[in-house]
N, C-alpha and C positions, 0 to 999 in steps of 0.2 A: 554500558548505557547506550540507549534506540532515542532517539531525535527524527519524529517525523515532521515536518513542515511543508507547508503552511496548510491550512487545515481551520475552516475549509483551503479549498483551492478552486481553482479558474479552467486549471491546466496541467502545471507541472507537480508531482510530489518529490521533495527531497527528503531521503533517508539517511542519516550520519550515524556516524556508530564506530566504533573499534572491532566488533566482536566480529566472525564468523558466520552470516547469515546468508539466508534466500527467503524470499518471500512470495506469496500470490494475494490477486485481488478476485476478491467473490461479490458480487451486485449483491442487493438486499432479497435476491430468492435463493441464493446460498451458491449458485453459481458461477464456476471459476471462469474470471474474463481477463485476468493474465496470471501468466503461470512460473512457477521456478525461477525469477529473476535475480541478480545481484548488483542491479548498475544500483549507481547511487544518486539518479535524476531516475521517475518513471515520467514518460509523456502521456496522461490520461485525457487528453483532449477530447478526442475521437469519441469517448467514453460518454453517454447520457447524462445531467445531471441528476444528484441523487446522494445515497447512501452505497459507501459501499464499508468492508471489512478486509484492511490486511493484516493480513495471517505471517508474522515472521516464525521462523524459525532458526532455531541454537541448538545445535546435536540435537539432543532428546527434549527442548523443551519449545512451547507453541506459545507466541504472545500475539494476541488480536487487537488491534488499534481500529477503531471506526474512522469512516475518512468521510468527507461531505463534499462532492464536486458540484458546482453552482458557474453560473456566468457572471 
């Protein structure tokens, strides 16, 4: 199970799971803005407000989650 919160977020995004995962964050145009992360909390306060896509990888599977960053 993978839990991502809060969404929408104003800056910090928490990812909780018992799986071995890595993830990357993409902006609305598909540009990778953060890559190959594995931290439980990621700081996106420096990114502009908008819609992002979190791509979570677990072995050969990929899960995508829409993230909204707002003030």
